[in-house]
C-alpha positions in Angstrom: -18.5 -5.6 30.8 -16.8 -8.8 31.8 -17.8 -12.2 30.5 -17.6 -15.5 32.2 -15.2 -16.8 29.5 -11.9 -15.2 28.9 -12.0 -16.3 25.2 -15.3 -14.5 24.7 -13.9 -11.3 26.2 -10.8 -11.5 23.9 -13.1 -12.1 20.8 -15.2 -9.1 21.6 -12.0 -7.0 22.1 -10.6 -8.2 18.7 -13.8 -7.2 16.9 -13.8 -3.8 18.8 -10.4 -3.0 17.2 -12.0 -2.9 13.8 -12.7 0.6 12.3 -16.2 1.8 13.0 -17.1 -1.1 15.4 -18.2 -0.1 18.8 -18.6 -2.2 21.9 -22.2 -3.4 21.2 -21.5 -4.2 17.6 -18.4 -6.1 18.7 -20.5 -8.1 21.1 -23.1 -8.9 18.4 -20.3 -10.1 16.1 -18.7 -12.2 18.7 -22.0 -13.9 19.6 -22.8 -14.4 15.9 -19.5 -16.3 15.5 -20.1 -18.4 18.6 -23.6 -19.2 17.4 -22.3 -20.7 14.2 -22.0 -24.5 13.9 -18.5 -25.4 15.1 -17.4 -26.4 11.5 -18.5 -23.0 10.1 -16.8 -21.1 13.0 -13.6 -22.9 12.3 -13.9 -22.3 8.6 -14.4 -18.6 9.3 -11.2 -18.5 11.5 -9.3 -20.5 8.9 -10.3 -18.1 6.2 -8.9 -15.2 8.2 -5.7 -17.1 8.9 -5.2 -18.0 5.2 -5.8 -14.4 4.2 -3.2 -13.2 6.7 -0.7 -15.8 5.5 -1.2 -15.5 1.7 -2.0 -11.8 1.1 0.9 -9.3 1.0 1.9 -6.2 -0.8 2.6 -6.1 -4.6 6.3 -5.7 -5.2 5.5 -2.8 -7.6 2.5 -0.8 -6.4 2.0 -2.0 -2.8 -1.6 -3.1 -3.5 -2.7 -6.3 -1.8 -2.1 -9.5 -3.7 -1.3 -13.2 -3.4 1.3 -13.0 -6.2 4.6 -11.1 -6.4 2.9 -8.6 -8.7 -0.8 -7.7 -8.6 -3.0 -8.3 -11.6 -3.0 -4.6 -12.5 0.8 -4.3 -12.5 1.0 -7.5 -14.5 -1.4 -6.3 -17.2 0.6 -5.1 -20.2 -2.4 -3.4 -21.7 -2.5 -0.8 -18.9 -0.8 2.5 -19.3 2.3 2.1 -17.1 3.4 5.7 -17.6 0.5 7.0 -15.5 0.3 6.3 -11.7 -2.8 7.0 -9.7 -1.7 7.4 -6.0 -4.4 6.2 -3.5 -4.4 6.0 0.3 -5.6 2.3 0.5 -6.6 -0.7 -1.6 -10.3 0.1 -1.0 -9.8 3.5 -2.8 -8.1 1.6 -5.6 -11.1 -0.6 -6.0 -13.4 2.4 -6.0 -11.5 4.1 -8.8 -11.1 0.8 -10.7 -14.9 0.2 -10.5 -15.5 3.3 -12.6 -13.8 1.7 -15.6 -12.5 5.2 -16.6 -8.9 4.8 -15.5 -6.5 2.7 -17.6 -3.2 3.4 -15.9 -1.6 1.7 -12.9 -1.7 2.6 -9.2 0.4 3.1 -6.1 -1.1 2.4 -2.7 0.3 4.5 0.2 -1.4 2.5 3.0 -2.4 5.6 4.9 -2.1 9.4 4.9 0.1 11.8 6.7 -1.5 12.6 10.1 0.8 14.1 12.7 -2.0 13.9 15.3 -2.1 10.1 14.9 1.7 9.9 14.7 1.7 9.0 11.0 4.5 10.6 9.0 5.7 10.0 5.4 8.1 7.3 6.6 5.1 5.3 7.7 3.7 5.3 4.1 5.0 3.7 0.9 6.5 7.0 -0.3 10.0 5.6 -0.8 8.6 2.9 -3.0 6.7 5.5 -5.1 9.8 7.6 -5.5 11.8 4.5 -6.6 9.2 3.8 -9.3 9.4 7.4 -10.5 13.2 7.4 -10.5 13.2 4.2 -12.7 11.9 6.4 -15.5 9.1 6.0 -18.0 6.5 7.8 -15.8 4.7 10.8 -17.4 1.9 11.6 -15.0 1.1 11.1 -11.3 -2.5 11.4 -10.3 -3.0 12.2 -6.7 -6.2 10.5 -5.6 -5.9 10.9 -1.9 -9.0 11.7 0.1 -10.1 15.3 0.2 -9.9 15.6 4.0 -7.1 17.3 5.9 -4.8 14.3 6.0 -5.4 13.5 2.3 -4.7 17.1 1.3 -1.5 17.2 3.4 -0.3 14.0 1.8 -1.0 15.3 -1.7 0.9 18.6 -0.9 3.8 16.6 0.5 4.0 14.3 -2.6 3.7 17.3 -4.9 6.7 19.0 -3.3 8.7 15.8 -3.7 7.7 15.0 -7.3 7.3 18.4 -8.9 11.0 19.1 -9.2 11.4 15.9 -11.2 9.5 17.5 -14.1 6.5 15.1 -14.1 2.9 16.1 -14.8 1.1 16.0 -11.4 -2.7 16.1 -11.4 -5.3 15.9 -8.6 -8.8 14.6 -8.7 -11.1 17.4 -9.5 -14.7 18.4 -9.0 -17.0 15.6 -8.2 -15.5 14.8 -4.8 -16.8 17.1 -2.1 -14.5 18.2 0.7 -14.3 15.6 3.4 -15.3 12.7 1.1 -13.4 9.5 1.3 -12.6 8.1 -2.2 -13.6 4.6 -1.3 -17.2 5.7 -0.4 -17.8 7.9 -3.5 -20.2 6.6 -6.1 -19.0 5.6 -9.6 -20.4 8.6 -11.4 -18.8 11.0 -9.0 -15.5 9.3 -9.3 -15.7 9.2 -13.1 -16.3 12.9 -13.2 -13.4 13.5 -10.8 -11.0 11.4 -13.0 -12.1 13.2 -16.2 -11.8 16.6 -14.6 -8.5 16.2 -12.8 -6.3 19.2 -12.7 -2.5 19.8 -12.8 -0.9 20.7 -9.4 
C-alpha cells in the first residue's frame, strides 16, 4: 500500500524490518509514532539515535554495553574461569535473570545457518577462541538455542574447543527442542543450568 507521504512509507518500511513485525503491525507502529506530540516523537527518535551511538560490543565478551567492558566482565566476584556461550544478549539476560549462574559470558551475535548465509566467520567465534587461548578458562557452557541452528553452532564450537582440553557442557533437560533460550522461563533455565552435561 502506498501512502501520500514518502516519509510515512519509509517509517512503515523501517518498522517492518523488525523481527516478528508484519505490514499491519508496522503501520500501527508508524501511526502511533506520528500521533505522539511532536516533542515526544523527537525524544523517541533521539533515544534510538543515542542508543545506536553509545551502545557497542564489550571488548571481552561481545555483550552490549556503553563502556569498554560490560558490568559482568568488570565484576571481579564472578567466576572468570567459566564462560557461558549464548547466541545473543537477550539470551544472556534470560540466563542472568535466573540468578543461578555466577560465571561470565560470550555473546556470538547469531548462530550458524547456511540457509541464511551465516557462517562461523559472521559470529564472534574468533573472539571466543582468543579468550580461551589466553588461558585460565576451565569450562565452556554451550547455551545456544536447541533448534537446528543452535545445535549446529554448539557442535561446531565443540569440535574447535574440545582438542584444547577444556570441559565443555551443554544446557540439559528443561529446555525442550526448538525452544529459544531468551523465551524460556526462569525455573526452566535454572534446571537447565543445574543439569548441564559434558559434551
